[in-house]
DRENDO-1510 file (C-alpha; in Angstrom, 1 decimal, always signed):
<recs>
REC; n; res; u; v; w
REC; 1; MET; +0.0; +0.0; +0.0 .
REC; 2; SER; +2.8; +2.4; +0.9 .
REC; 3; GLU; +4.3; +1.8; -2.6 .
REC; 4; LEU; +1.1; +2.8; -4.3 .
REC; 5; LYS; +0.9; +6.0; -2.1 .
REC; 6; ASP; +4.4; +6.8; -3.0 .
REC; 7; PHE; +3.8; +6.4; -6.7 .
REC; 8; CYS; +0.8; +8.7; -6.5 .
REC; 9; GLU; +3.0; +11.3; -4.8 .
REC; 10; LYS; +5.5; +11.0; -7.6 .
REC; 11; ILE; +2.8; +11.7; -10.2 .
REC; 12; LEU; +1.8; +14.8; -8.4 .
REC; 13; THR; +5.4; +16.0; -8.0 .
REC; 14; TYR; +6.0; +15.5; -11.8 .
REC; 15; ALA; +2.8; +17.3; -12.7 .
REC; 16; LYS; +3.7; +20.3; -10.5 .
REC; 17; GLU; +7.2; +20.6; -12.0 .
REC; 18; ASN; +6.1; +20.2; -15.6 .
REC; 19; CYS; +2.7; +21.8; -16.2 .
REC; 20; GLY; +0.5; +24.4; -14.6 .
REC; 21; GLY; -3.0; +23.8; -13.2 .
REC; 22; GLU; -4.5; +21.7; -10.4 .
REC; 23; PHE; -4.0; +18.0; -10.2 .
REC; 24; GLU; -5.5; +14.9; -8.6 .
REC; 25; VAL; -4.5; +11.2; -8.4 .
REC; 26; TYR; -7.3; +8.7; -7.7 .
REC; 27; ALA; -6.0; +5.2; -7.1 .
REC; 28; THR; -7.6; +1.9; -6.3 .
REC; 29; ASN; -6.3; -1.6; -5.6 .
REC; 30; GLY; -7.7; -4.7; -4.1 .
REC; 31; GLU; -8.6; -8.3; -4.5 .
REC; 32; SER; -11.7; -10.3; -5.3 .
REC; 33; PHE; -12.6; -14.0; -4.6 .
REC; 34; ARG; -15.3; -16.1; -6.1 .
REC; 35; VAL; -16.1; -19.8; -5.8 .
REC; 36; GLU; -19.2; -21.6; -7.3 .
REC; 37; VAL; -20.0; -25.1; -6.2 .
REC; 38; LEU; -22.2; -27.7; -8.0 .
REC; 39; ASP; -22.7; -31.3; -6.9 .
REC; 40; ASN; -20.1; -30.8; -4.1 .
REC; 41; GLN; -17.5; -29.9; -6.7 .
REC; 42; ILE; -15.9; -26.6; -7.6 .
REC; 43; LYS; -17.6; -25.4; -10.8 .
REC; 44; THR; -15.8; -22.0; -11.1 .
REC; 45; TYR; -13.0; -20.5; -9.0 .
REC; 46; SER; -11.3; -17.1; -9.3 .
REC; 47; VAL; -8.9; -15.0; -7.3 .
REC; 48; ASN; -8.0; -11.6; -8.8 .
REC; 49; ASP; -5.8; -8.8; -7.7 .
REC; 50; TYR; -6.3; -5.4; -9.4 .
REC; 51; ALA; -5.0; -1.9; -9.3 .
REC; 52; GLY; -5.6; +1.3; -11.3 .
REC; 53; ILE; -4.7; +5.0; -11.3 .
REC; 54; SER; -6.7; +7.9; -12.7 .
REC; 55; PHE; -5.0; +11.3; -13.1 .
REC; 56; ARG; -7.0; +14.5; -13.4 .
REC; 57; ILE; -5.8; +17.9; -14.4 .
REC; 58; LYS; -7.8; +21.1; -14.3 .
REC; 59; LYS; -6.3; +23.7; -16.6 .
REC; 60; ASN; -7.9; +26.9; -17.9 .
REC; 61; GLY; -11.2; +25.8; -16.4 .
REC; 62; LYS; -11.2; +22.5; -18.2 .
REC; 63; MET; -10.8; +19.0; -16.7 .
REC; 64; GLY; -8.8; +16.3; -18.5 .
REC; 65; TYR; -8.5; +12.6; -17.5 .
REC; 66; ALA; -6.0; +9.8; -18.1 .
REC; 67; SER; -5.5; +6.4; -16.5 .
REC; 68; THR; -3.1; +3.6; -16.2 .
REC; 69; THR; -2.6; +0.2; -14.5 .
REC; 70; VAL; +1.2; +0.4; -14.6 .
REC; 71; THR; +3.1; +1.8; -11.6 .
REC; 72; ASP; +6.3; +2.5; -13.5 .
REC; 73; GLU; +7.9; +5.9; -13.1 .
REC; 74; GLU; +8.8; +5.8; -16.8 .
REC; 75; GLY; +5.1; +6.0; -17.6 .
REC; 76; ILE; +4.4; +9.1; -15.5 .
REC; 77; PRO; +5.2; +11.7; -18.3 .
REC; 78; SER; +2.9; +10.0; -20.7 .
REC; 79; LEU; +0.1; +9.8; -18.1 .
REC; 80; VAL; +0.3; +13.5; -17.3 .
REC; 81; LYS; +0.6; +14.5; -21.0 .
REC; 82; ASN; -2.5; +12.5; -22.0 .
REC; 83; ALA; -4.5; +14.2; -19.3 .
REC; 84; ASN; -3.2; +17.6; -20.3 .
REC; 85; ASP; -4.0; +17.0; -23.9 .
REC; 86; ASN; -7.5; +15.8; -23.1 .
REC; 87; ALA; -8.1; +18.9; -21.0 .
REC; 88; ALA; -7.3; +21.1; -24.0 .
REC; 89; ILE; -10.0; +19.5; -26.2 .
REC; 90; ILE; -12.8; +19.3; -23.6 .
REC; 91; GLU; -15.9; +21.4; -24.6 .
REC; 92; ASN; -18.1; +20.8; -21.6 .
REC; 93; PRO; -18.9; +24.3; -20.2 .
REC; 94; ASP; -19.7; +23.1; -16.7 .
REC; 95; GLU; -17.1; +24.1; -14.1 .
REC; 96; GLN; -15.4; +21.2; -12.3 .
REC; 97; PHE; -13.3; +21.1; -9.2 .
REC; 98; ILE; -10.2; +19.7; -7.5 .
REC; 99; PHE; -11.4; +19.7; -3.9 .
REC; 100; PRO; -9.0; +20.9; -1.2 .
REC; 101; GLY; -10.7; +18.7; +1.4 .
REC; 102; SER; -13.4; +18.8; +4.1 .
REC; 103; GLU; -12.8; +20.2; +7.6 .
REC; 104; SER; -13.2; +16.8; +9.2 .
REC; 105; TYR; -14.0; +13.3; +8.3 .
REC; 106; THR; -16.1; +10.7; +10.0 .
REC; 107; GLN; -14.4; +7.3; +9.9 .
REC; 108; PRO; -17.2; +4.6; +9.7 .
REC; 109; LYS; -16.2; +1.0; +10.2 .
REC; 110; VAL; -15.9; -0.5; +6.8 .
REC; 111; TYR; -13.3; -3.2; +7.4 .
REC; 112; GLY; -14.1; -6.5; +9.1 .
REC; 113; GLU; -10.9; -7.8; +10.5 .
REC; 114; GLU; -12.4; -11.3; +11.1 .
REC; 115; LEU; -12.7; -11.7; +7.3 .
REC; 116; ASP; -8.9; -11.8; +7.1 .
REC; 117; ASP; -8.9; -15.1; +8.9 .
REC; 118; ILE; -11.3; -16.8; +6.6 .
REC; 119; SER; -9.2; -18.8; +4.2 .
REC; 120; ALA; -10.1; -19.8; +0.6 .
REC; 121; GLU; -10.5; -23.4; +1.8 .
REC; 122; GLU; -13.1; -22.3; +4.4 .
REC; 123; LYS; -15.0; -20.3; +1.8 .
REC; 124; ILE; -15.1; -23.4; -0.5 .
REC; 125; GLU; -16.3; -25.6; +2.3 .
REC; 126; PHE; -19.0; -23.0; +3.2 .
REC; 127; ALA; -20.3; -23.0; -0.4 .
REC; 128; LYS; -20.4; -26.8; -0.2 .
REC; 129; LEU; -22.2; -26.6; +3.2 .
REC; 130; LEU; -24.9; -24.3; +1.7 .
REC; 131; GLU; -25.5; -26.7; -1.1 .
REC; 132; LYS; -25.6; -29.7; +1.3 .
REC; 133; LYS; -28.0; -28.1; +3.7 .
REC; 134; ALA; -30.3; -26.9; +0.9 .
REC; 135; VAL; -30.6; -30.4; -0.6 .
REC; 136; GLU; -31.2; -32.0; +2.8 .
REC; 137; ALA; -33.8; -29.3; +3.8 .
REC; 138; ASP; -36.7; -30.9; +2.0 .
REC; 139; GLU; -37.4; -34.0; -0.1 .
REC; 140; LYS; -38.8; -31.7; -2.9 .
REC; 141; ILE; -35.3; -30.1; -3.3 .
REC; 142; ILE; -33.8; -32.2; -6.1 .
REC; 143; LYS; -30.6; -30.2; -6.6 .
REC; 144; VAL; -29.0; -26.8; -6.2 .
REC; 145; GLU; -28.4; -24.7; -9.3 .
REC; 146; THR; -25.5; -22.8; -7.7 .
REC; 147; SER; -24.0; -22.2; -4.3 .
REC; 148; THR; -21.6; -19.3; -4.5 .
REC; 149; VAL; -19.3; -17.4; -2.1 .
REC; 150; ILE; -17.8; -14.1; -3.0 .
REC; 151; SER; -15.5; -11.7; -1.1 .
REC; 152; GLY; -13.5; -8.6; -1.8 .
REC; 153; LYS; -11.2; -6.0; -0.4 .
REC; 154; LYS; -10.6; -2.5; -1.8 .
REC; 155; THR; -8.4; +0.5; -1.0 .
REC; 156; VAL; -9.1; +4.0; -2.4 .
REC; 157; ILE; -6.5; +6.7; -2.3 .
REC; 158; ILE; -7.0; +10.3; -3.3 .
REC; 159; LYS; -4.2; +12.8; -3.4 .
REC; 160; ASN; -4.2; +16.2; -5.0 .
REC; 161; SER; -2.2; +19.4; -5.5 .
REC; 162; ASN; -4.5; +21.3; -3.0 .
REC; 163; GLY; -3.2; +19.2; -0.1 .
REC; 164; MET; -5.8; +16.3; +0.0 .
REC; 165; ASP; -4.3; +13.0; +1.2 .
REC; 166; LEU; -7.0; +10.4; +1.8 .
REC; 167; CYS; -6.9; +6.6; +2.1 .
REC; 168; GLU; -9.6; +4.0; +3.0 .
REC; 169; THR; -9.7; +0.2; +2.9 .
REC; 170; SER; -13.0; -1.8; +3.0 .
REC; 171; ASN; -14.0; -5.4; +2.6 .
REC; 172; TYR; -17.0; -7.7; +2.6 .
REC; 173; ILE; -18.1; -11.3; +2.2 .
REC; 174; ALA; -21.4; -12.6; +0.7 .
REC; 175; ALA; -22.9; -15.9; -0.4 .
REC; 176; TYR; -26.0; -17.1; -2.2 .
REC; 177; VAL; -27.7; -20.4; -2.9 .
REC; 178; VAL; -30.3; -21.3; -5.6 .
REC; 179; PRO; -32.2; -24.5; -4.6 .
REC; 180; ILE; -34.5; -26.2; -7.2 .
REC; 181; ALA; -37.7; -27.8; -6.1 .
REC; 182; LYS; -39.6; -30.4; -8.1 .
REC; 183; ASP; -43.1; -31.9; -7.5 .
REC; 184; GLY; -44.3; -34.1; -10.4 .
REC; 185; ASP; -43.8; -32.1; -13.6 .
REC; 186; LYS; -43.6; -28.8; -11.8 .
REC; 187; MET; -40.2; -27.2; -11.0 .
REC; 188; ASN; -39.2; -23.9; -9.4 .
REC; 189; ASP; -36.1; -22.3; -8.0 .
REC; 190; GLY; -35.6; -20.1; -4.9 .
REC; 191; PHE; -32.9; -17.6; -3.8 .
REC; 192; GLY; -31.2; -17.4; -0.4 .
REC; 193; ILE; -28.6; -14.8; +0.4 .
REC; 194; LEU; -26.3; -13.6; +3.2 .
REC; 195; GLY; -23.5; -11.2; +3.6 .
REC; 196; GLY; -21.6; -8.9; +5.9 .
REC; 197; PHE; -18.3; -8.1; +7.6 .
REC; 198; ASP; -17.7; -10.9; +10.1 .
REC; 199; ARG; -18.1; -14.6; +10.7 .
REC; 200; ALA; -21.5; -14.1; +12.3 .
REC; 201; CYS; -23.0; -13.1; +9.0 .
REC; 202; LEU; -22.3; -16.6; +7.6 .
REC; 203; ASP; -25.6; -18.0; +8.7 .
REC; 204; ALA; -26.1; -21.0; +6.3 .
REC; 205; ASP; -29.4; -22.1; +7.9 .
REC; 206; LYS; -31.0; -18.6; +7.4 .
REC; 207; ALA; -30.0; -18.4; +3.7 .
REC; 208; VAL; -31.0; -22.0; +3.0 .
REC; 209; LYS; -34.4; -21.5; +4.7 .
REC; 210; GLN; -35.0; -18.4; +2.6 .
REC; 211; GLY; -34.2; -20.1; -0.7 .
REC; 212; VAL; -35.9; -23.4; +0.0 .
REC; 213; THR; -39.1; -21.8; +1.2 .
REC; 214; GLU; -39.3; -19.7; -1.9 .
REC; 215; ALA; -38.6; -22.7; -4.2 .
REC; 216; ILE; -41.3; -24.9; -2.6 .
REC; 217; ASP; -43.9; -22.2; -2.1 .
REC; 218; PHE; -44.0; -21.3; -5.7 .
REC; 219; LEU; -44.2; -24.9; -7.1 .
REC; 220; ASP; -48.0; -24.5; -7.2 .
REC; 221; ALA; -48.0; -20.9; -8.2 .
REC; 222; LYS; -50.2; -19.9; -11.1 .
REC; 223; SER; -51.5; -16.7; -12.5 .
REC; 224; THR; -54.6; -14.8; -11.4 .
REC; 225; LYS; -57.3; -12.9; -13.2 .
REC; 226; SER; -56.4; -9.4; -14.2 .
REC; 227; ALA; -57.8; -6.8; -11.8 .
REC; 228; SER; -57.2; -3.6; -10.0 .
REC; 229; MET; -55.8; -4.7; -6.6 .
REC; 230; ARG; -54.4; -3.4; -3.4 .
REC; 231; VAL; -50.6; -4.2; -3.3 .
REC; 232; ILE; -47.9; -4.8; -0.7 .
REC; 233; PHE; -44.4; -4.7; -2.1 .
REC; 234; ARG; -42.2; -7.0; +0.1 .
REC; 235; ASN; -39.0; -5.4; +1.3 .
REC; 236; ASN; -36.7; -7.0; -1.2 .
REC; 237; ALA; -39.0; -6.1; -4.1 .
REC; 238; PHE; -39.3; -2.5; -3.0 .
REC; 239; CYS; -35.5; -2.3; -2.7 .
REC; 240; ASP; -35.3; -3.3; -6.4 .
REC; 241; MET; -37.9; -0.6; -7.2 .
REC; 242; ILE; -36.0; +2.1; -5.3 .
REC; 243; GLU; -32.7; +1.1; -6.9 .
REC; 244; THR; -34.2; +1.2; -10.4 .
REC; 245; PHE; -35.5; +4.8; -9.8 .
REC; 246; SER; -32.8; +6.1; -7.5 .
REC; 247; GLY; -31.5; +8.3; -10.3 .
REC; 248; ILE; -34.5; +10.6; -10.0 .
REC; 249; PHE; -32.9; +11.9; -6.8 .
REC; 250; SER; -29.7; +12.8; -8.7 .
REC; 251; SER; -29.1; +16.5; -9.2 .
REC; 252; ASP; -27.2; +15.8; -12.4 .
REC; 253; ALA; -30.3; +14.0; -13.8 .
REC; 254; ALA; -32.5; +16.9; -12.7 .
REC; 255; GLN; -30.2; +19.5; -14.2 .
REC; 256; ARG; -30.2; +17.6; -17.5 .
REC; 257; GLY; -34.0; +17.3; -17.5 .
REC; 258; LEU; -34.0; +13.6; -16.8 .
REC; 259; SER; -35.8; +13.8; -13.4 .
REC; 260; MET; -39.3; +15.0; -12.7 .
REC; 261; LEU; -38.1; +16.2; -9.3 .
REC; 262; ALA; -36.2; +19.1; -10.8 .
REC; 263; GLY; -37.1; +22.3; -9.0 .
REC; 264; LYS; -39.2; +20.5; -6.4 .
REC; 265; GLU; -37.0; +20.8; -3.4 .
REC; 266; GLY; -39.2; +21.9; -0.5 .
REC; 267; GLU; -42.3; +20.4; -2.1 .
REC; 268; LYS; -44.4; +17.4; -1.0 .
REC; 269; ILE; -43.6; +14.5; -3.3 .
REC; 270; ALA; -44.5; +11.5; -1.2 .
REC; 271; SER; -46.9; +10.4; +1.6 .
REC; 272; ASP; -46.3; +11.5; +5.2 .
REC; 273; CYS; -44.8; +8.1; +6.2 .
REC; 274; VAL; -42.0; +8.4; +3.6 .
REC; 275; THR; -38.6; +9.5; +4.9 .
REC; 276; LEU; -35.6; +8.6; +2.7 .
REC; 277; THR; -32.1; +9.1; +4.0 .
REC; 278; ASP; -28.7; +8.7; +2.4 .
REC; 279; ASP; -26.0; +8.0; +5.0 .
REC; 280; SER; -22.4; +7.0; +4.3 .
REC; 281; THR; -21.3; +7.3; +7.9 .
REC; 282; VAL; -23.0; +4.2; +9.4 .
REC; 283; ASP; -20.7; +1.4; +10.6 .
REC; 284; PHE; -20.6; -1.6; +8.2 .
REC; 285; GLY; -23.1; -0.4; +5.7 .
REC; 286; PHE; -22.5; -1.7; +2.2 .
REC; 287; GLY; -22.4; +1.9; +0.9 .
REC; 288; SER; -20.4; +3.4; +3.8 .
REC; 289; ARG; -17.3; +5.4; +3.2 .
REC; 290; ALA; -15.3; +8.2; +4.9 .
REC; 291; PHE; -15.2; +10.3; +1.7 .
REC; 292; ASP; -16.8; +10.3; -1.8 .
REC; 293; ALA; -15.0; +10.1; -5.2 .
REC; 294; GLU; -14.0; +13.7; -5.0 .
REC; 295; GLY; -12.8; +13.6; -1.4 .
REC; 296; VAL; -15.8; +15.2; +0.1 .
REC; 297; ALA; -16.5; +13.9; +3.6 .
REC; 298; GLY; -19.2; +11.3; +4.0 .
REC; 299; GLN; -22.4; +12.5; +5.7 .
REC; 300; LYS; -26.0; +11.8; +6.5 .
REC; 301; THR; -28.4; +13.5; +4.2 .
REC; 302; VAL; -32.2; +13.6; +4.7 .
REC; 303; VAL; -33.5; +13.5; +1.1 .
REC; 304; VAL; -37.2; +13.1; +1.8 .
REC; 305; GLU; -38.6; +13.9; +5.2 .
REC; 306; ASN; -42.3; +13.1; +6.0 .
REC; 307; GLY; -43.0; +13.2; +2.3 .
REC; 308; VAL; -41.2; +16.5; +1.6 .
REC; 309; LEU; -38.2; +16.6; -0.8 .
REC; 310; LYS; -35.5; +18.3; +1.3 .
REC; 311; THR; -32.7; +18.0; -1.2 .
REC; 312; LEU; -31.4; +16.1; -4.2 .
REC; 313; LEU; -28.0; +14.4; -4.2 .
REC; 314; TYR; -25.0; +16.5; -5.3 .
REC; 315; ASN; -21.4; +16.3; -6.3 .
REC; 316; LEU; -19.2; +19.4; -6.5 .
REC; 317; LYS; -20.1; +20.3; -10.1 .
REC; 318; THR; -23.9; +20.0; -9.7 .
REC; 319; ALA; -23.7; +21.7; -6.3 .
REC; 320; HIS; -21.9; +24.7; -7.8 .
REC; 321; LYS; -24.5; +25.0; -10.5 .
REC; 322; ALA; -27.3; +24.9; -7.9 .
REC; 323; GLY; -25.5; +27.2; -5.4 .
REC; 324; VAL; -25.5; +24.6; -2.7 .
REC; 325; LYS; -22.9; +22.3; -1.0 .
REC; 326; SER; -22.1; +18.8; -2.2 .
REC; 327; THR; -23.9; +16.1; -0.3 .
REC; 328; GLY; -20.9; +13.8; -0.6 .
REC; 329; ASN; -22.5; +11.6; -3.4 .
REC; 330; ALA; -19.8; +11.9; -6.0 .
REC; 331; SER; -19.0; +8.4; -7.4 .
REC; 332; LYS; -16.9; +6.6; -10.0 .
REC; 333; GLY; -18.0; +3.4; -11.6 .
REC; 334; GLY; -14.3; +2.5; -11.8 .
REC; 335; TYR; -11.0; +4.3; -11.6 .
REC; 336; THR; -11.2; +5.1; -15.3 .
REC; 337; SER; -14.7; +6.6; -15.0 .
REC; 338; PRO; -15.6; +10.3; -14.9 .
REC; 339; ILE; -17.2; +11.7; -11.8 .
REC; 340; GLY; -20.9; +10.9; -11.4 .
REC; 341; ILE; -23.5; +10.7; -8.7 .
REC; 342; SER; -24.9; +7.7; -6.8 .
REC; 343; VAL; -26.5; +6.9; -3.5 .
REC; 344; ASN; -24.5; +5.7; -0.5 .
REC; 345; ASN; -26.7; +3.9; +2.0 .
REC; 346; PHE; -30.1; +4.9; +0.8 .
REC; 347; THR; -32.8; +3.9; +3.3 .
REC; 348; LEU; -36.6; +4.1; +3.4 .
REC; 349; SER; -37.6; +4.5; +7.1 .
REC; 350; SER; -39.4; +1.7; +8.7 .
REC; 351; GLY; -42.7; +1.4; +10.6 .
REC; 352; LYS; -43.9; -0.9; +13.3 .
REC; 353; LYS; -45.9; -3.7; +11.6 .
REC; 354; THR; -44.7; -7.0; +10.3 .
REC; 355; LEU; -45.4; -8.2; +6.8 .
REC; 356; ALA; -48.3; -10.3; +8.2 .
REC; 357; GLU; -49.7; -7.3; +10.0 .
REC; 358; LEU; -49.5; -5.2; +6.8 .
REC; 359; ALA; -51.4; -8.0; +5.0 .
REC; 360; GLU; -54.1; -8.0; +7.8 .
REC; 361; THR; -54.4; -4.2; +7.4 .
REC; 362; MET; -54.8; -4.6; +3.6 .
REC; 363; GLY; -57.4; -7.3; +3.8 .
REC; 364; GLU; -57.6; -8.3; +0.2 .
REC; 365; GLY; -54.9; -7.9; -2.5 .
REC; 366; ILE; -51.5; -9.2; -3.4 .
REC; 367; ILE; -48.0; -9.3; -1.9 .
REC; 368; ILE; -45.4; -8.7; -4.6 .
REC; 369; THR; -42.3; -10.7; -3.6 .
REC; 370; GLU; -40.3; -10.3; -6.8 .
REC; 371; VAL; -40.2; -8.0; -9.8 .
REC; 372; SER; -38.2; -8.7; -12.9 .
REC; 373; GLY; -37.5; -7.0; -16.2 .
REC; 374; LEU; -36.6; -3.7; -14.4 .
REC; 375; HIS; -34.4; -2.4; -17.2 .
REC; 376; ALA; -36.7; -3.1; -20.0 .
REC; 377; GLY; -40.0; -2.5; -18.1 .
REC; 378; ALA; -39.2; +0.7; -16.3 .
REC; 379; ASN; -38.7; +4.2; -17.6 .
REC; 380; ALA; -36.3; +5.9; -15.2 .
REC; 381; VAL; -37.3; +9.4; -16.5 .
REC; 382; THR; -41.1; +9.3; -16.5 .
REC; 383; GLY; -41.3; +6.8; -13.6 .
REC; 384; ASP; -43.6; +4.5; -15.5 .
REC; 385; PHE; -43.2; +0.7; -15.0 .
REC; 386; SER; -44.8; -2.5; -16.1 .
REC; 387; LEU; -43.0; -5.5; -14.5 .
REC; 388; LEU; -43.3; -9.2; -14.5 .
REC; 389; SER; -43.9; -10.2; -10.9 .
REC; 390; LYS; -44.7; -13.0; -8.5 .
REC; 391; GLY; -46.0; -13.1; -5.0 .
REC; 392; TYR; -49.0; -14.2; -2.8 .
REC; 393; LEU; -52.6; -13.4; -2.9 .
REC; 394; VAL; -54.0; -12.0; +0.4 .
REC; 395; GLU; -57.5; -13.1; +1.3 .
REC; 396; GLY; -59.2; -12.0; +4.5 .
REC; 397; GLY; -56.0; -10.4; +5.7 .
REC; 398; LYS; -54.1; -13.7; +5.4 .
REC; 399; LYS; -51.4; -14.8; +3.0 .
REC; 400; GLY; -53.0; -17.1; +0.4 .
REC; 401; ARG; -51.8; -19.1; -2.6 .
REC; 402; ALA; -48.7; -18.2; -4.6 .
REC; 403; VAL; -49.0; -16.3; -7.8 .
REC; 404; ASN; -46.6; -15.9; -10.8 .
REC; 405; GLY; -46.9; -14.7; -14.3 .
REC; 406; VAL; -48.5; -11.5; -13.4 .
REC; 407; THR; -47.5; -7.9; -14.4 .
REC; 408; VAL; -47.8; -5.0; -12.0 .
REC; 409; SER; -48.0; -1.6; -13.7 .
REC; 410; GLY; -47.9; +1.9; -12.3 .
REC; 411; ASN; -45.7; +5.0; -11.8 .
REC; 412; PHE; -43.0; +5.4; -9.2 .
REC; 413; TYR; -43.7; +9.0; -8.5 .
REC; 414; GLU; -47.3; +8.1; -7.8 .
REC; 415; LEU; -46.2; +5.1; -5.8 .
REC; 416; LEU; -44.3; +7.3; -3.4 .
REC; 417; LYS; -47.4; +9.4; -2.9 .
REC; 418; ASN; -49.5; +6.3; -2.3 .
REC; 419; ILE; -47.4; +4.5; +0.4 .
REC; 420; GLU; -49.9; +4.1; +3.2 .
REC; 421; GLU; -47.6; +2.4; +5.7 .
REC; 422; THR; -44.1; +0.9; +5.9 .
REC; 423; GLY; -43.3; -2.3; +7.8 .
REC; 424; CYS; -40.6; -3.1; +10.4 .
REC; 425; ASP; -38.9; -5.7; +8.2 .
REC; 426; VAL; -36.0; -3.8; +6.7 .
REC; 427; TYR; -34.1; -5.6; +3.9 .
REC; 428; HIS; -30.5; -4.6; +3.0 .
REC; 429; ASN; -29.6; -5.0; -0.7 .
REC; 430; MET; -26.1; -6.6; -0.9 .
REC; 431; PHE; -25.6; -6.4; -4.6 .
REC; 432; GLY; -25.9; -3.3; -6.8 .
REC; 433; GLU; -26.6; -0.1; -4.9 .
REC; 434; ALA; -26.8; -0.1; -1.1 .
REC; 435; ILE; -30.6; +0.3; -0.8 .
REC; 436; SER; -32.5; -0.6; +2.4 .
REC; 437; SER; -36.3; -0.8; +2.6 .
REC; 438; PRO; -39.1; -2.4; +4.6 .
REC; 439; SER; -42.2; -3.8; +3.0 .
REC; 440; VAL; -44.7; -1.1; +1.9 .
REC; 441; LEU; -48.4; -1.1; +1.8 .
REC; 442; ILE; -49.8; +0.9; -1.1 .
REC; 443; SER; -53.1; +2.8; -0.5 .
REC; 444; ALA; -54.5; +3.0; -4.1 .
REC; 445; PRO; -55.3; -0.1; -6.1 .
REC; 446; MET; -52.8; -1.0; -8.8 .
REC; 447; SER; -53.2; -2.7; -12.2 .
REC; 448; ILE; -52.4; -6.4; -12.0 .
REC; 449; ALA; -52.4; -8.1; -15.4 .
REC; 450; GLY; -52.8; -11.9; -15.3 .
REC; 451; GLU; -55.1; -14.4; -17.0 .
</recs>
């Protein structure tokens, strides 16, 4: 790690001595592990180390980028020259910034030291254990499609000519199992997942129960007649909905006319029970970090409070255009990527009722447990969606038979306004964006297309 830091410093020193302007070095390195087990044998196995460096130069109001994976001093002149040349041809009129640094930084816990002691052999054995437990859980489970364990470690370094010198290392472990159930000529799969930052998160029984229950419950699932119905989105399904439409809270999207929330800060956009926060400072959150991709300190931002849009999410460029401060949501898809905006730990506040109690409140309707086709069936600009779904009918306030092959249609902006109540069963998304949500009961009937 010290070698990478030293190399970043050499890049800055060379840039200062050979060209004017402001400079930044953004470097990442880390490792990833993945093992997939099938029939108690390793199907795929990979261990990868990676590193990359991005150099930015701001000159005459323009920002140029260049990147490399080679930590060789002989390559520094070429790296700096490429960024300098790119800055000269940039035509984007928006002002961008090399940030001097925040006054202070919260240091959330993002590194689980226990994970260092979990060997590759243990991860392989855990993947085999997940598969074994799933197959033994019920006679209807005929096999496991996959049992997979993944883990990773990543370090981010940001140094710049304005004195910034930041470094943070994070890690994680996660696993999932896909059991397949069969009854006669009917087959169905389920999905069980776990993850976290210590050994305690490796709860094989919990993940297996989740996957096996889902696989068996939906063996007898069939469609239902098309109707306008009351709906509950189960926690994981609503996480997927929020992730799909999280871009509407981006100030960049709003400023480019790609969000209908543009100009609505301070206005009511959701029901009273909706409070959405973005918080990168919580310990061991999947989106926690001490600083964002521009070096702005992590913070807790109340985006929607009791239905009122308090703020959009900003990086330095969009905050400057709006005359506000960055919310610490600058992001990079990878070290070669330009600065964008994304959520950190984006959370819908929870209520007091369990999923069963929400169903009792609803009386008649449907619980949506899974939505698919989110990229093809959802318009992130207008908020419209039409998604293939499955779940359970609710009759007399009780969960009834399983349903699949139905399509739920609506509009996400309207959905926010029609959330009647949130549950207490918060689900944390472990893949994709770090979204957390309880189950939600929707007040207005929605269109369910089936038979």
